[in-house]
C-alpha positions as CSV (number, residue, x, y, z in Angstrom):
1,M,0.0,0.0,0.0
2,E,1.4,3.3,-1.0
3,L,0.7,6.3,1.2
4,R,0.0,9.5,-0.8
5,L,-0.2,12.6,1.2
6,R,-2.2,15.6,0.0
7,P,-0.2,18.6,-0.9
8,L,0.0,21.0,2.1
9,G,-2.3,23.5,0.5
10,E,-5.1,20.9,0.4
11,Q,-4.7,19.6,4.0
12,V,-6.7,20.3,7.1
13,V,-4.4,20.4,10.1
14,V,-5.3,20.3,13.8
15,I,-2.7,21.7,16.2
16,T,-3.0,21.5,20.0
17,G,-1.2,24.0,22.1
18,A,-1.6,26.5,19.3
19,S,-2.2,29.7,21.2
20,S,1.5,30.5,21.7
21,G,5.1,29.4,21.1
22,I,5.9,26.5,18.8
23,G,2.2,25.7,18.3
24,L,1.3,29.2,17.2
25,V,4.3,29.4,14.8
26,T,3.4,26.0,13.4
27,A,-0.2,27.0,12.8
28,K,0.9,30.2,11.0
29,R,3.4,28.3,8.8
30,F,0.8,25.7,7.8
31,A,-1.7,28.4,7.1
32,S,0.8,30.4,5.0
33,A,1.4,27.2,3.0
34,G,-2.4,27.1,2.2
35,A,-3.5,24.5,4.8
36,R,-6.7,25.0,6.6
37,V,-5.9,25.0,10.3
38,M,-7.9,24.2,13.5
39,L,-6.1,25.7,16.5
40,A,-6.7,24.3,19.9
41,A,-5.6,25.3,23.4
42,R,-7.1,26.3,26.8
43,N,-6.8,30.1,26.4
44,E,-9.7,31.4,24.4
45,G,-8.4,35.0,24.1
46,D,-5.0,33.9,22.7
47,L,-6.7,31.4,20.3
48,S,-9.0,34.1,19.0
49,A,-6.0,36.5,18.5
50,A,-4.1,33.8,16.7
51,V,-7.0,33.0,14.3
52,S,-7.4,36.7,13.6
53,A,-3.7,37.0,12.8
54,I,-3.8,34.0,10.4
55,R,-6.9,35.3,8.7
56,A,-5.4,38.8,8.4
57,A,-2.5,37.2,6.5
58,G,-4.9,35.5,4.1
59,G,-5.1,32.1,5.8
60,R,-8.1,29.9,6.8
61,A,-8.3,29.1,10.5
62,I,-10.7,28.4,13.2
63,C,-10.2,27.5,16.9
64,R,-11.7,25.5,19.7
65,V,-10.9,25.8,23.3
66,T,-9.7,22.3,24.3
67,D,-8.0,20.7,27.3
68,V,-6.2,17.7,25.9
69,S,-6.4,16.0,29.3
70,D,-10.1,15.6,28.7
71,A,-10.9,12.8,26.3
72,A,-14.3,14.1,25.4
73,E,-12.8,17.5,24.5
74,V,-10.2,15.9,22.2
75,E,-13.0,13.9,20.5
76,Q,-15.0,17.1,20.0
77,L,-12.0,18.9,18.6
78,G,-11.7,16.3,15.8
79,E,-15.4,16.4,15.2
80,A,-15.4,20.2,14.9
81,A,-12.5,20.1,12.4
82,L,-14.4,17.5,10.3
83,A,-17.7,19.5,10.5
84,E,-16.0,22.7,9.4
85,F,-13.6,21.4,6.8
86,G,-14.9,18.0,5.8
87,Q,-11.6,16.2,6.3
88,L,-8.7,15.8,8.7
89,D,-5.3,15.2,7.4
90,T,-2.7,16.0,10.0
91,W,-2.8,16.2,13.8
92,V,0.0,18.0,15.6
93,N,0.2,17.2,19.3
94,N,2.0,20.3,20.7
95,A,0.2,20.9,23.9
96,G,2.3,20.4,27.0
97,V,2.9,21.6,30.5
98,S,6.1,21.9,32.5
99,I,6.7,21.8,36.2
100,Y,9.8,23.2,37.8
101,G,11.0,22.2,41.2
102,R,12.2,19.3,43.3
103,C,10.1,16.1,42.8
104,T,9.7,15.8,46.6
105,E,8.1,19.3,46.6
106,I,5.7,18.9,43.7
107,S,2.2,17.9,44.6
108,L,0.7,14.7,43.3
109,M,-2.1,16.8,41.7
110,D,0.5,18.8,39.7
111,L,2.3,15.7,38.6
112,R,-1.0,14.1,37.5
113,R,-1.9,17.2,35.5
114,Q,1.5,17.1,33.7
115,F,1.1,13.4,32.9
116,D,-2.5,13.9,31.8
117,V,-1.5,16.6,29.3
118,N,1.9,15.4,28.2
119,Y,1.2,11.7,27.9
120,W,-2.5,11.2,27.7
121,G,-3.1,14.2,25.5
122,P,-1.3,12.7,22.5
123,A,-2.5,9.2,23.3
124,R,-6.1,10.4,23.2
125,S,-5.6,12.1,19.9
126,Y,-5.1,8.8,18.2
127,S,-7.6,6.7,20.2
128,N,-9.7,6.3,17.1
129,P,-7.7,7.5,14.1
130,I,-9.8,5.7,11.5
131,R,-12.8,7.9,12.5
132,F,-10.9,11.0,11.5
133,C,-9.7,9.8,8.1
């Protein structure tokens, strides 16, 4: 079986953690190459500003507030991309959290949050990949 990817200008790309940093730059680069992008993060204000900037530059973008540690929200993110654009080609798992400090001083709740975002977030994105293809 030969895998043939659509040209970037024909793709729909979902990017988590897209409200700032690497995720935002990635979204802008995909959009500037012609991809339709769905930006996701927890910060609605920053997401809206990012979508406005992409649209002002001529790109096509939408956003959805999403906490990747919540499986239902990740599922809804994929469904929203499909509903808006009719396809889903690329999923970029960029969301992540960092904790700084001694492990003996970090609460179990904070460690759990980090694991839920950094491990389970990407794992949930692919829990049912055939549904998104």
